[in-house]
Backbone of each chain as ProteinMPNN parsed JSONL, in Angstrom:
{"seq_chain_A": "XXXXXXXXXXXXXXXXXXXXXXXXXXXXXXXXXXXXXXXXXXXXXXXXXXXXXXXXXXXXXXXXXXXXXXXXXXXXXX", "coords_chain_A": {"N_chain_A": [[-40.363, -15.119, 16.132], [-39.501, -13.808, 12.952], [-38.172, -15.314, 9.92], [-36.702, -13.467, 8.438], [-36.052, -11.576, 10.385], [-34.51, -13.155, 12.119], [-32.317, -13.806, 10.456], [-31.343, -11.282, 9.986], [-30.533, -10.497, 12.541], [-28.522, -12.379, 12.978], [-26.606, -11.582, 11.069], [-26.096, -9.011, 12.007], [-24.964, -9.569, 14.52], [-22.591, -10.79, 13.77], [-21.268, -8.803, 12.205], [-21.255, -6.516, 13.85], [-19.947, -7.482, 15.928], [-21.016, -8.451, 18.382], [-22.611, -10.366, 20.963], [-25.211, -12.605, 20.004], [-27.356, -12.709, 21.82], [-27.262, -10.218, 22.916], [-28.459, -8.549, 21.181], [-31.059, -6.782, 21.33], [-34.658, -6.346, 20.829], [-35.143, -3.605, 20.523], [-32.828, -2.502, 19.607], [-30.526, -0.039, 18.412], [-28.639, 2.439, 16.503], [-28.335, 4.445, 18.271], [-28.313, 3.354, 20.829], [-26.36, 1.431, 20.891], [-23.091, 1.459, 21.138], [-21.143, 0.052, 19.698], [-22.1, -0.024, 17.166], [-20.979, 1.717, 15.003], [-20.166, 4.301, 12.547], [-18.547, 3.187, 10.538], [-18.887, 0.428, 10.886], [-21.558, 0.374, 10.344], [-21.68, 0.776, 7.569], [-20.428, -1.601, 6.749], [-22.275, -3.397, 7.769], [-24.576, -2.849, 6.234], [-23.665, -3.621, 3.705], [-23.228, -6.327, 4.181], [-25.807, -7.207, 4.764], [-27.03, -6.695, 2.319], [-25.76, -8.618, 0.778], [-26.56, -10.973, 2.094], [-29.349, -10.97, 1.679], [-29.605, -10.555, -1.013], [-30.203, -8.055, -2.133], [-30.321, -4.455, -2.796], [-29.564, -1.514, -1.091], [-30.727, 1.891, -1.147], [-28.934, 5.079, -1.188], [-30.237, 6.775, 0.595], [-31.672, 4.979, 2.187], [-29.528, 3.67, 3.376], [-28.564, 5.675, 4.977], [-30.758, 6.116, 6.636], [-31.655, 3.715, 7.856], [-31.426, 2.817, 10.823], [-31.893, 1.152, 12.959], [-32.718, -2.065, 14.38], [-35.421, -2.66, 14.084], [-36.219, -0.891, 11.969], [-34.582, -1.855, 9.927], [-35.486, -4.516, 9.59], [-38.133, -4.059, 8.795], [-37.67, -2.73, 6.338], [-36.326, -4.727, 4.919], [-38.286, -6.68, 4.773], [-40.134, -5.396, 3.107], [-38.619, -5.158, 0.762], [-38.314, -7.796, 0.134], [-40.812, -8.696, -0.354]], "CA_chain_A": [[-39.472, -14.247, 15.359], [-39.539, -14.2, 11.543], [-36.914, -15.736, 9.311], [-35.945, -12.266, 8.068], [-35.486, -10.983, 11.606], [-33.437, -14.045, 12.583], [-31.146, -13.663, 9.582], [-30.817, -9.926, 10.215], [-29.837, -10.516, 13.833], [-27.277, -13.145, 12.808], [-25.655, -10.735, 10.345], [-25.715, -7.922, 12.925], [-24.07, -10.093, 15.556], [-21.287, -11.046, 13.162], [-20.613, -7.567, 11.744], [-21.063, -5.582, 14.967], [-19.122, -8.211, 16.909], [-21.698, -8.542, 19.672], [-23.262, -11.664, 21.145], [-26.606, -12.562, 19.506], [-28.312, -12.429, 22.906], [-27.201, -8.783, 23.242], [-29.212, -7.788, 20.179], [-32.439, -6.683, 21.818], [-35.58, -5.9, 19.768], [-35.115, -2.145, 20.336], [-31.444, -2.062, 19.393], [-30.368, 0.978, 17.371], [-27.322, 3.075, 16.538], [-28.286, 5.344, 19.43], [-28.078, 2.677, 22.102], [-25.292, 0.429, 20.789], [-21.871, 2.161, 20.71], [-20.372, -0.738, 18.725], [-22.686, 0.183, 15.837], [-20.464, 3.017, 14.568], [-20.421, 4.615, 11.137], [-17.85, 2.244, 9.668], [-19.566, -0.869, 10.991], [-22.864, 0.511, 9.685], [-21.45, 0.509, 6.14], [-20.181, -3.041, 6.579], [-23.532, -4.093, 8.049], [-25.466, -2.716, 5.089], [-23.131, -4.468, 2.633], [-23.433, -7.732, 4.554], [-27.246, -7.496, 4.606], [-27.288, -6.752, 0.869], [-25.304, -9.926, 0.297], [-27.396, -12.017, 2.704], [-30.71, -10.987, 1.132], [-29.591, -10.366, -2.47], [-30.891, -6.806, -2.466], [-29.45, -3.291, -2.73], [-30.159, -0.357, -0.427], [-30.413, 3.208, -1.718], [-28.122, 5.901, -0.283], [-31.109, 7.285, 1.659], [-31.926, 3.867, 3.112], [-28.307, 3.422, 4.147], [-28.482, 6.718, 6.011], [-31.923, 6.123, 7.528], [-31.961, 2.442, 8.524], [-30.511, 2.894, 11.967], [-32.303, 0.28, 14.067], [-33.133, -3.417, 13.961], [-36.812, -2.559, 13.666], [-36.28, -0.276, 10.635], [-33.936, -2.765, 8.98], [-36.362, -5.669, 9.315], [-39.251, -3.551, 7.99], [-37.197, -2.461, 4.973], [-36.012, -5.996, 4.269], [-39.572, -7.336, 4.461], [-40.698, -4.721, 1.938], [-37.827, -5.488, -0.423], [-38.456, -9.23, -0.136], [-42.21, -9.083, -0.657]], "C_chain_A": [[-39.415, -14.736, 13.907], [-38.161, -14.625, 11.055], [-36.055, -14.518, 8.962], [-35.305, -11.644, 9.302], [-34.33, -11.836, 12.136], [-32.162, -13.862, 11.77], [-30.499, -12.289, 9.781], [-30.012, -9.889, 11.512], [-28.512, -11.279, 13.741], [-26.203, -12.299, 12.123], [-25.168, -9.606, 11.26], [-24.706, -8.403, 13.962], [-22.664, -10.268, 15.004], [-20.562, -9.732, 12.845], [-20.306, -6.624, 12.909], [-20.245, -6.199, 16.097], [-19.73, -8.124, 18.314], [-22.378, -9.914, 19.753], [-24.715, -11.56, 20.675], [-27.605, -12.217, 20.6], [-28.305, -10.959, 23.329], [-27.953, -7.924, 22.224], [-30.678, -7.795, 20.583], [-33.341, -6.159, 20.702], [-35.506, -4.396, 19.508], [-33.713, -1.61, 20.057], [-31.371, -1.064, 18.23], [-28.965, 1.568, 17.475], [-27.191, 3.983, 17.748], [-27.903, 4.611, 20.711], [-27.02, 1.569, 22.036], [-24.02, 1.098, 20.26], [-21.077, 1.395, 19.652], [-20.879, -0.539, 17.293], [-22.26, 1.568, 15.338], [-20.631, 3.165, 13.056], [-19.754, 3.625, 10.187], [-18.534, 0.877, 9.695], [-20.946, -0.797, 10.327], [-22.728, 0.224, 8.182], [-21.26, -0.988, 5.899], [-21.44, -3.857, 6.831], [-24.457, -4.028, 6.835], [-24.985, -3.598, 3.926], [-23.379, -5.942, 2.928], [-24.907, -8.113, 4.41], [-27.623, -7.567, 3.127], [-26.904, -8.131, 0.323], [-26.207, -11.045, 0.817], [-28.756, -12.134, 2.005], [-30.762, -10.765, -0.389], [-30.33, -9.123, -2.911], [-29.868, -5.663, -2.456], [-30.203, -2.139, -2.067], [-29.81, 0.92, -1.19], [-29.548, 3.977, -0.712], [-28.967, 6.415, 0.877], [-31.41, 6.185, 2.685], [-30.697, 3.608, 3.981], [-28.181, 4.443, 5.271], [-29.581, 6.558, 7.059], [-32.119, 4.849, 8.351], [-31.027, 2.238, 9.723], [-30.974, 2.083, 13.179], [-32.697, -1.091, 13.508], [-34.55, -3.377, 13.397], [-36.925, -1.999, 12.236], [-35.672, -1.189, 9.574], [-34.868, -3.909, 8.586], [-37.553, -5.223, 8.466], [-38.839, -3.344, 6.536], [-36.924, -3.765, 4.228], [-37.276, -6.766, 3.919], [-40.182, -6.734, 3.2], [-39.945, -5.121, 0.67], [-37.999, -6.951, -0.823], [-39.857, -9.612, -0.596], [-42.511, -8.92, -2.142]], "O_chain_A": [[-39.296, -15.936, 13.66], [-37.138, -14.341, 11.678], [-34.84, -14.527, 9.16], [-34.145, -11.233, 9.265], [-33.299, -11.306, 12.551], [-31.066, -13.774, 12.324], [-29.276, -12.151, 9.748], [-28.928, -9.308, 11.558], [-27.512, -10.884, 14.341], [-25.043, -12.295, 12.536], [-23.979, -9.287, 11.286], [-23.719, -7.725, 14.245], [-21.676, -9.946, 15.664], [-19.388, -9.57, 13.176], [-19.24, -6.01, 12.957], [-19.9, -5.539, 17.077], [-19.06, -7.776, 19.286], [-22.676, -10.533, 18.732], [-25.377, -10.55, 20.916], [-28.586, -11.517, 20.35], [-29.22, -10.501, 24.012], [-28.068, -6.71, 22.395], [-31.434, -8.698, 20.224], [-32.847, -5.587, 19.729], [-35.777, -3.952, 18.392], [-33.44, -0.424, 20.244], [-32.049, -1.215, 17.213], [-28.205, 1.254, 18.391], [-26.083, 4.263, 18.206], [-27.244, 5.18, 21.581], [-26.81, 0.851, 23.014], [-23.887, 1.285, 19.051], [-20.416, 2.001, 18.808], [-20.178, -0.847, 16.329], [-23.081, 2.483, 15.26], [-21.16, 2.283, 12.381], [-20.322, 3.266, 9.155], [-18.733, 0.251, 8.654], [-21.439, -1.799, 9.808], [-23.552, -0.48, 7.598], [-21.842, -1.566, 4.982], [-21.657, -4.885, 6.19], [-25.053, -5.035, 6.451], [-25.79, -4.24, 3.25], [-23.704, -6.714, 2.026], [-25.22, -9.224, 3.98], [-28.439, -8.399, 2.729], [-27.624, -8.723, -0.48], [-26.573, -11.953, 0.071], [-29.254, -13.235, 1.768], [-31.841, -10.786, -0.981], [-31.006, -9.127, -3.94], [-28.696, -5.875, -2.145], [-31.336, -1.83, -2.436], [-28.745, 1.023, -1.798], [-29.438, 3.592, 0.452], [-28.49, 6.489, 2.01], [-31.405, 6.428, 3.892], [-30.819, 3.356, 5.18], [-27.746, 4.118, 6.375], [-29.359, 6.833, 8.238], [-32.694, 4.904, 9.438], [-29.992, 1.578, 9.631], [-30.502, 2.303, 14.294], [-32.971, -1.239, 12.317], [-34.839, -3.983, 12.364], [-37.635, -2.558, 11.4], [-36.185, -1.284, 8.459], [-35.019, -4.228, 7.407], [-37.944, -5.919, 7.529], [-39.56, -3.73, 5.616], [-37.252, -3.893, 3.048], [-37.333, -7.431, 2.885], [-40.682, -7.452, 2.334], [-40.554, -5.39, -0.365], [-37.844, -7.298, -1.994], [-40.075, -10.69, -1.149], [-43.628, -9.196, -2.579]]}, "seq_chain_B": "XXXXXXXXXXXXXXXXXXXXXXXXXXXXXXXXXXXXXXXXXXXXXXXXXXXXXXXXXXXXXXXXXXXXXXXXXXXXXXXXXXXXXXXXXXXXXXXXXXXXXXXXXXXXXXXXXXXXXXXXXXXXXXXXXXXXXXXXX", "coords_chain_B": {"N_chain_B": [[-4.662, 2.116, -20.358], [-6.642, 2.526, -17.586], [-9.804, 1.284, -16.367], [-11.344, 2.916, -14.698], [-10.499, 5.505, -14.768], [-8.847, 6.684, -12.795], [-6.253, 8.066, -10.805], [-3.55, 7.276, -8.741], [-3.088, 9.014, -5.653], [-2.527, 9.431, -2.808], [-1.83, 7.728, 0.358], [-4.056, 7.409, 3.123], [-3.461, 7.94, 6.415], [-4.458, 7.358, 9.586], [-4.032, 8.616, 12.873], [-3.771, 8.574, 16.412], [-1.69, 9.672, 17.751], [-0.131, 11.892, 16.428], [2.359, 13.218, 16.521], [4.347, 11.31, 17.051], [3.933, 9.652, 14.869], [4.573, 11.371, 12.779], [7.26, 11.726, 13.312], [8.255, 9.21, 12.641], [7.598, 9.149, 9.902], [9.171, 11.262, 8.958], [11.631, 10.178, 9.48], [11.698, 8.291, 7.517], [12.086, 9.845, 5.375], [10.078, 11.426, 4.43], [8.572, 14.618, 3.775], [6.977, 17.466, 5.353], [4.653, 18.936, 3.595], [2.465, 20.506, 3.903], [0.387, 21.634, 6.544], [-2.7, 21.546, 8.11], [-5.771, 22.491, 9.802], [-8.816, 20.992, 9.256], [-11.923, 22.225, 9.166], [-14.301, 21.221, 8.155], [-14.159, 18.514, 8.319], [-13.329, 18.204, 10.847], [-10.664, 17.503, 11.605], [-7.088, 17.244, 12.017], [-4.562, 17.753, 9.617], [-1.776, 16.526, 7.777], [0.178, 16.788, 4.973], [2.334, 14.649, 3.457], [4.694, 14.343, 1.337], [7.15, 12.462, -0.61], [10.363, 11.924, -2.028], [10.732, 9.569, -3.462], [8.841, 7.764, -2.694], [5.362, 6.811, -2.136], [3.018, 9.477, -1.442], [1.948, 10.371, 1.841], [-0.96, 11.055, 3.649], [-1.363, 12.296, 6.702], [-3.691, 11.944, 9.226], [-5.303, 13.253, 11.969], [-7.415, 13.068, 14.847], [-9.35, 15.911, 15.862], [-10.493, 18.047, 18.568], [-13.493, 16.778, 20.047], [-16.246, 15.147, 18.254], [-15.636, 13.192, 15.286], [-14.729, 12.039, 11.93], [-12.893, 10.02, 12.343], [-13.508, 8.597, 14.551], [-14.753, 6.106, 14.354], [-12.806, 4.747, 13.033], [-10.515, 4.565, 14.568], [-10.946, 2.771, 16.696], [-10.103, 0.18, 17.343], [-7.402, 0.33, 17.162], [-4.56, 2.518, 17.554], [-3.619, 3.647, 15.303], [-4.031, 3.63, 11.737], [-3.933, 2.704, 8.339], [-6.297, 3.869, 6.412], [-7.594, 4.764, 4.141], [-7.334, 4.979, 0.541], [-6.341, 7.38, -1.751], [-7.445, 8.702, -4.821], [-7.019, 10.561, -7.811], [-9.377, 12.182, -9.924], [-10.491, 13.137, -13.142], [-13.074, 13.429, -13.828], [-15.598, 13.084, -11.813], [-18.24, 11.915, -11.76], [-18.134, 10.301, -14.007], [-16.115, 8.494, -13.293], [-17.311, 7.247, -11.075], [-19.531, 6.065, -12.295], [-18.2, 4.306, -13.975], [-17.059, 2.576, -12.116], [-19.359, 1.393, -11.045], [-20.468, 0.273, -13.338], [-18.512, -1.558, -13.776], [-19.188, -3.481, -12.028], [-18.91, -3.091, -9.329], [-19.903, -2.55, -5.974], [-20.734, 0.476, -4.74], [-20.719, 2.715, -2.143], [-21.634, 5.856, -1.026], [-19.812, 7.529, 1.352], [-19.12, 10.027, 2.275], [-20.179, 12.961, 0.86], [-19.124, 15.066, -1.978], [-16.988, 17.711, -0.991], [-15.289, 20.854, -0.455], [-11.751, 20.68, 0.012], [-9.52, 21.832, 2.277], [-6.851, 21.169, 2.452], [-6.147, 20.584, -0.108], [-6.23, 22.882, -1.622], [-8.876, 23.672, -1.808], [-9.951, 21.989, -3.714], [-12.442, 19.572, -4.561], [-13.269, 16.821, -2.436], [-14.387, 13.47, -1.95], [-15.735, 10.601, -0.253], [-15.862, 7.033, -0.484], [-17.202, 3.783, 0.1], [-15.99, 0.866, -1.144], [-17.109, -2.205, -1.935], [-15.364, -5.121, -0.981], [-12.946, -3.901, -1.293], [-12.503, -1.477, 0.162], [-12.219, 1.773, 1.763], [-12.199, 4.574, -0.341], [-10.853, 7.743, -1.291], [-11.867, 10.309, -3.38], [-10.348, 12.685, -5.294], [-11.021, 15.599, -6.875], [-10.099, 16.964, -10.028], [-9.442, 20.333, -11.013]], "CA_chain_B": [[-5.699, 2.967, -19.754], [-7.469, 1.75, -16.656], [-11.232, 1.461, -16.63], [-12.058, 3.875, -13.838], [-9.906, 6.834, -14.967], [-8.386, 7.164, -11.488], [-4.799, 8.105, -10.683], [-3.222, 7.237, -7.31], [-2.6, 10.284, -5.117], [-1.864, 9.249, -1.506], [-2.418, 6.887, 1.403], [-4.57, 8.136, 4.28], [-3.023, 7.267, 7.638], [-5.04, 7.974, 10.778], [-3.234, 8.365, 14.075], [-4.119, 9.316, 17.627], [-0.473, 10.332, 18.245], [0.504, 12.33, 15.175], [3.757, 13.631, 16.685], [5.18, 10.116, 16.891], [3.78, 9.18, 13.491], [5.362, 12.293, 11.949], [8.674, 11.425, 13.567], [8.563, 8.028, 11.838], [7.541, 9.519, 8.484], [10.357, 12.076, 8.658], [12.753, 9.231, 9.461], [11.66, 7.608, 6.218], [12.417, 10.809, 4.329], [8.923, 12.244, 4.023], [8.548, 16.017, 4.2], [5.63, 17.989, 5.601], [4.436, 19.987, 2.601], [1.396, 21.382, 4.376], [-0.337, 21.171, 7.732], [-3.89, 22.386, 8.31], [-6.955, 21.963, 10.481], [-9.949, 21.018, 8.331], [-13.126, 22.344, 9.986], [-15.421, 20.448, 7.597], [-14.026, 17.127, 8.787], [-12.856, 18.275, 12.224], [-9.428, 16.727, 11.756], [-5.82, 17.888, 11.677], [-4.025, 17.059, 8.446], [-0.41, 16.787, 7.325], [0.458, 16.154, 3.686], [3.745, 14.261, 3.582], [5.241, 13.718, 0.122], [8.483, 11.849, -0.532], [10.966, 12.0, -3.361], [10.676, 8.304, -4.208], [7.801, 6.881, -2.143], [4.044, 7.441, -2.23], [2.652, 10.509, -0.472], [1.085, 9.956, 2.951], [-1.742, 12.09, 4.33], [-1.559, 11.948, 8.107], [-4.959, 12.505, 9.683], [-5.436, 13.06, 13.414], [-8.658, 13.649, 15.344], [-9.329, 17.156, 16.629], [-11.392, 17.962, 19.732], [-14.886, 16.467, 19.732], [-16.515, 14.021, 17.369], [-15.112, 13.338, 13.931], [-14.823, 10.839, 11.092], [-11.945, 8.966, 12.729], [-13.978, 7.911, 15.76], [-15.02, 4.698, 14.037], [-11.603, 4.124, 12.456], [-9.477, 4.353, 15.584], [-11.503, 2.096, 17.867], [-9.341, -1.03, 17.654], [-5.972, 0.594, 17.098], [-4.251, 3.953, 17.612], [-3.266, 4.116, 13.971], [-4.554, 2.76, 10.694], [-4.042, 3.184, 6.957], [-7.725, 3.598, 6.282], [-8.12, 5.042, 2.803], [-6.439, 5.282, -0.566], [-6.914, 8.508, -2.485], [-7.195, 8.745, -6.261], [-7.49, 11.769, -8.509], [-10.234, 11.937, -11.078], [-10.815, 14.312, -13.965], [-14.534, 13.5, -13.949], [-16.084, 12.259, -10.702], [-19.414, 11.106, -12.125], [-17.683, 9.303, -14.966], [-15.388, 7.45, -12.558], [-18.272, 6.487, -10.259], [-20.318, 5.229, -13.211], [-17.323, 3.224, -14.45], [-16.951, 1.609, -11.02], [-20.627, 0.653, -10.955], [-20.565, -0.54, -14.557], [-17.562, -2.652, -13.6], [-19.762, -4.477, -11.134], [-18.538, -2.853, -7.936], [-20.879, -1.884, -5.114], [-20.131, 1.729, -4.277], [-21.575, 3.456, -1.212], [-21.072, 7.169, -0.686], [-19.621, 7.721, 2.796], [-19.106, 11.481, 2.489], [-20.325, 13.578, -0.47], [-18.06, 16.022, -2.319], [-16.872, 19.002, -0.32], [-13.95, 21.409, -0.666], [-10.732, 20.238, 0.964], [-8.562, 22.911, 2.51], [-5.494, 20.64, 2.225], [-5.908, 20.504, -1.554], [-6.557, 24.162, -2.248], [-10.332, 23.68, -2.008], [-10.464, 20.999, -4.676], [-13.445, 18.78, -3.845], [-12.993, 15.41, -2.143], [-15.519, 12.678, -1.465], [-15.292, 9.283, 0.214], [-16.754, 5.94, -0.875], [-16.866, 2.416, 0.5], [-16.059, -0.066, -2.267], [-17.176, -3.561, -1.381], [-14.212, -5.988, -1.261], [-11.713, -3.108, -1.443], [-12.36, -0.588, 1.31], [-12.594, 3.176, 1.593], [-11.372, 5.401, -1.221], [-11.143, 9.173, -1.381], [-11.703, 10.779, -4.758], [-9.938, 14.084, -5.346], [-11.386, 16.081, -8.202], [-9.279, 17.981, -10.678], [-10.184, 21.597, -11.149]], "C_chain_B": [[-6.549, 2.125, -18.818], [-8.93, 2.2, -16.724], [-11.873, 2.611, -15.858], [-11.537, 5.312, -13.966], [-9.507, 7.474, -13.632], [-6.857, 7.079, -11.429], [-4.44, 8.169, -9.2], [-2.653, 8.58, -6.852], [-1.888, 10.108, -3.766], [-2.549, 8.169, -0.666], [-2.95, 7.786, 2.508], [-4.257, 7.344, 5.536], [-3.592, 8.012, 8.844], [-4.181, 7.634, 11.984], [-3.742, 9.202, 15.239], [-2.908, 10.058, 18.194], [0.35, 10.813, 17.046], [1.966, 12.742, 15.337], [4.696, 12.448, 16.461], [5.118, 9.603, 15.461], [4.612, 10.057, 12.548], [6.856, 12.016, 12.086], [9.123, 10.235, 12.709], [8.606, 8.382, 10.352], [8.774, 10.337, 8.087], [11.611, 11.195, 8.615], [12.841, 8.464, 8.156], [12.025, 8.544, 5.075], [11.229, 11.614, 3.815], [9.114, 13.674, 4.521], [7.117, 16.393, 4.565], [5.433, 19.17, 4.653], [3.385, 20.98, 3.081], [0.768, 20.77, 5.609], [-1.493, 22.121, 7.98], [-4.87, 21.685, 9.251], [-8.107, 22.089, 9.49], [-11.247, 21.064, 9.142], [-14.304, 21.529, 9.453], [-15.372, 18.99, 8.037], [-13.684, 17.058, 10.282], [-11.665, 17.348, 12.474], [-8.229, 17.633, 11.478], [-5.145, 17.051, 10.598], [-2.587, 17.472, 8.168], [-0.235, 16.068, 5.983], [1.954, 15.911, 3.599], [4.245, 13.561, 2.312], [6.656, 13.188, 0.368], [9.064, 11.834, -1.937], [10.826, 10.703, -4.149], [9.63, 7.32, -3.67], [6.448, 7.586, -2.228], [3.804, 8.462, -1.119], [1.743, 9.916, 0.604], [0.346, 11.187, 3.473], [-1.974, 11.604, 5.757], [-2.787, 12.688, 8.622], [-5.106, 12.199, 11.174], [-6.725, 13.714, 13.903], [-8.418, 14.978, 16.054], [-10.254, 16.971, 17.832], [-12.806, 17.628, 19.285], [-15.019, 15.32, 18.752], [-15.973, 14.271, 15.975], [-15.145, 12.016, 13.196], [-13.881, 9.717, 11.493], [-12.42, 8.164, 13.938], [-14.182, 6.411, 15.508], [-13.78, 3.97, 13.529], [-10.625, 3.711, 13.553], [-10.043, 3.71, 16.854], [-10.637, 0.92, 18.305], [-7.85, -0.761, 17.786], [-5.742, 2.105, 17.119], [-3.859, 4.523, 16.262], [-3.773, 3.125, 12.931], [-4.44, 3.43, 9.329], [-5.471, 2.859, 6.543], [-8.328, 4.032, 4.958], [-6.989, 5.214, 1.799], [-7.114, 6.382, -1.371], [-6.492, 8.442, -3.954], [-7.716, 10.056, -6.829], [-8.36, 11.367, -9.68], [-10.47, 13.237, -11.83], [-12.318, 14.524, -14.001], [-15.145, 12.538, -12.93], [-17.232, 11.34, -11.128], [-19.031, 9.99, -13.083], [-16.96, 8.156, -14.249], [-16.336, 6.601, -11.723], [-19.111, 5.553, -11.138], [-19.489, 4.04, -13.683], [-17.157, 2.15, -13.38], [-18.212, 0.742, -10.947], [-20.809, -0.26, -12.166], [-19.63, -1.744, -14.472], [-18.022, -3.7, -12.609], [-19.422, -4.274, -9.671], [-19.652, -2.123, -7.198], [-20.19, -0.683, -4.486], [-21.124, 2.447, -3.367], [-20.893, 4.773, -0.865], [-21.009, 7.309, 0.834], [-19.691, 9.203, 3.134], [-19.158, 12.156, 1.121], [-19.249, 14.631, -0.723], [-18.138, 17.311, -1.51], [-15.461, 19.531, -0.517], [-12.974, 20.996, 0.428], [-9.662, 21.309, 1.09], [-7.132, 22.455, 2.225], [-5.133, 20.631, 0.745], [-6.424, 21.749, -2.266], [-8.03, 24.223, -2.671], [-10.816, 22.849, -3.196], [-11.406, 20.087, -3.902], [-12.965, 17.337, -3.625], [-14.285, 14.742, -1.662], [-15.002, 11.289, -1.126], [-16.349, 8.225, -0.129], [-16.251, 4.629, -0.276], [-17.052, 1.538, -0.739], [-16.054, -1.473, -1.683], [-15.987, -4.391, -1.877], [-12.928, -5.209, -1.555], [-11.482, -2.225, -0.227], [-12.723, 0.843, 0.96], [-11.622, 3.855, 0.63], [-11.824, 6.85, -1.113], [-10.937, 9.552, -2.835], [-11.48, 12.285, -4.751], [-10.165, 14.585, -6.767], [-10.375, 17.086, -8.733], [-10.111, 19.247, -10.794], [-10.984, 21.602, -12.429]], "O_chain_B": [[-7.114, 1.113, -19.233], [-9.237, 3.336, -17.088], [-12.841, 3.21, -16.325], [-12.076, 6.227, -13.342], [-9.79, 8.644, -13.377], [-6.255, 6.136, -11.943], [-4.961, 9.016, -8.474], [-1.854, 9.204, -7.55], [-0.765, 10.584, -3.597], [-3.677, 7.758, -0.939], [-2.354, 8.823, 2.799], [-4.725, 6.218, 5.706], [-3.242, 9.167, 9.088], [-3.669, 6.521, 12.108], [-4.093, 10.372, 15.083], [-3.061, 10.962, 19.016], [1.376, 10.228, 16.698], [2.741, 12.628, 14.387], [5.708, 12.566, 15.77], [6.128, 9.171, 14.905], [5.269, 9.554, 11.637], [7.608, 12.065, 11.114], [10.211, 10.241, 12.132], [9.518, 7.977, 9.631], [9.348, 10.131, 7.018], [12.525, 11.43, 7.825], [13.919, 8.04, 7.741], [12.247, 8.103, 3.947], [11.363, 12.394, 2.872], [9.738, 13.906, 5.557], [6.165, 15.733, 4.147], [5.969, 20.256, 4.872], [3.412, 22.153, 2.709], [0.631, 19.552, 5.715], [-1.311, 23.337, 8.054], [-4.81, 20.474, 9.463], [-8.348, 23.167, 8.947], [-11.636, 20.062, 9.742], [-15.209, 21.181, 10.212], [-16.399, 18.316, 8.118], [-13.744, 15.993, 10.896], [-11.655, 16.537, 13.4], [-8.345, 18.651, 10.795], [-5.148, 15.821, 10.646], [-2.231, 18.642, 8.312], [-0.479, 14.865, 5.886], [2.748, 16.849, 3.659], [4.221, 12.333, 2.225], [7.263, 13.436, 1.41], [8.328, 11.741, -2.919], [10.804, 10.731, -5.38], [9.545, 6.182, -4.133], [6.387, 8.807, -2.373], [4.317, 8.328, -0.008], [0.887, 9.077, 0.323], [0.953, 12.231, 3.71], [-2.687, 10.627, 5.987], [-2.904, 13.904, 8.47], [-5.044, 11.042, 11.591], [-7.092, 14.791, 13.432], [-7.421, 15.152, 16.754], [-10.739, 15.868, 18.084], [-13.271, 18.133, 18.264], [-14.055, 14.615, 18.453], [-15.863, 15.415, 15.535], [-15.536, 10.993, 13.758], [-14.041, 8.583, 11.04], [-11.802, 7.164, 14.304], [-13.832, 5.571, 16.337], [-13.703, 2.742, 13.582], [-9.995, 2.656, 13.481], [-9.651, 4.075, 17.963], [-10.457, 0.689, 19.501], [-7.124, -1.516, 18.433], [-6.625, 2.878, 16.747], [-3.775, 5.739, 16.095], [-3.926, 1.936, 13.209], [-4.809, 4.594, 9.177], [-5.811, 1.692, 6.345], [-9.478, 3.695, 4.675], [-5.856, 5.544, 2.151], [-8.314, 6.321, -1.64], [-5.337, 8.162, -4.275], [-8.73, 10.586, -6.375], [-8.122, 10.355, -10.341], [-10.629, 14.299, -11.229], [-12.792, 15.646, -14.181], [-15.2, 11.329, -13.158], [-17.194, 10.134, -10.883], [-19.538, 8.872, -12.986], [-17.174, 6.986, -14.568], [-16.191, 5.38, -11.663], [-19.368, 4.405, -10.775], [-19.987, 2.918, -13.784], [-17.118, 0.959, -13.689], [-18.136, -0.478, -10.806], [-21.242, -1.406, -12.041], [-19.914, -2.808, -15.021], [-17.33, -4.691, -12.374], [-19.617, -5.175, -8.855], [-20.265, -1.196, -7.729], [-19.186, -0.82, -3.788], [-22.244, 2.75, -3.78], [-19.73, 4.8, -0.462], [-22.03, 7.217, 1.516], [-20.255, 9.587, 4.158], [-18.266, 11.942, 0.3], [-18.545, 15.042, 0.2], [-19.201, 17.915, -1.364], [-14.531, 18.751, -0.723], [-13.318, 20.964, 1.61], [-8.985, 21.645, 0.118], [-6.295, 23.255, 1.807], [-3.956, 20.666, 0.386], [-6.978, 21.674, -3.362], [-8.375, 24.748, -3.73], [-11.959, 22.99, -3.632], [-11.196, 19.85, -2.713], [-12.348, 16.726, -4.497], [-15.146, 15.376, -1.053], [-13.971, 10.853, -1.637], [-17.552, 8.481, -0.073], [-15.047, 4.397, -0.161], [-18.142, 1.476, -1.308], [-15.102, -1.875, -1.015], [-15.653, -4.358, -3.061], [-11.94, -5.785, -2.011], [-10.394, -2.223, 0.348], [-13.437, 1.1, -0.009], [-10.404, 3.735, 0.758], [-12.995, 7.146, -0.881], [-9.946, 9.16, -3.452], [-12.312, 13.053, -4.267], [-9.587, 14.075, -7.727], [-9.865, 17.935, -8.002], [-11.337, 19.216, -10.684], [-11.675, 22.579, -12.722]]}, "name": "protein", "num_of_chains": 2, "seq": "XXXXXXXXXXXXXXXXXXXXXXXXXXXXXXXXXXXXXXXXXXXXXXXXXXXXXXXXXXXXXXXXXXXXXXXXXXXXXXXXXXXXXXXXXXXXXXXXXXXXXXXXXXXXXXXXXXXXXXXXXXXXXXXXXXXXXXXXXXXXXXXXXXXXXXXXXXXXXXXXXXXXXXXXXXXXXXXXXXXXXXXXXXXXXXXXXXXXXXXXXXXXXXXXXXXXXXX"}
């Protein structure tokens, strides 16, 4: 698992208030009820702070799974 | 003159049991100036001004999904937004960003039946919370 994915999972666990082991590779807003609209906003803000980046409004709307988040963060970090 | 050109308008109070919440507000001396169902948000709304205290907007979920689903998960009631009036929405948003605040649009401008179809929009301000911006005509 990459450093970016590890850090993303740590932030998700904290913001979504779920155990790190419950964050499966295919986790998304569709299959995790705790990942609601309000927590999504807080998650995006927390990831922005963790990685020192800023998401666009479209990214905030579209990045709805761990997989998509990690891909976007890799692109922004490269 | 404050930097963002915003004027306080009301507190937004979400409740799953609006009858009891209204009873409390009336006990405090608030009146119900208007009550409507807002189909764009799928919520029931009561605007409750007071002669000497800030106005409260009581917001209760209607049938089906709505914007309060995420707000009322931990508690049956919550003061979840502060509303400010703006003469110029874009100017206020730019001023917030220029002031160094991270602003995320939660809900873009749409007409609000409770405010005579004046447009309202919602934003998450990092380190502050959710604000509603009510546009002047």
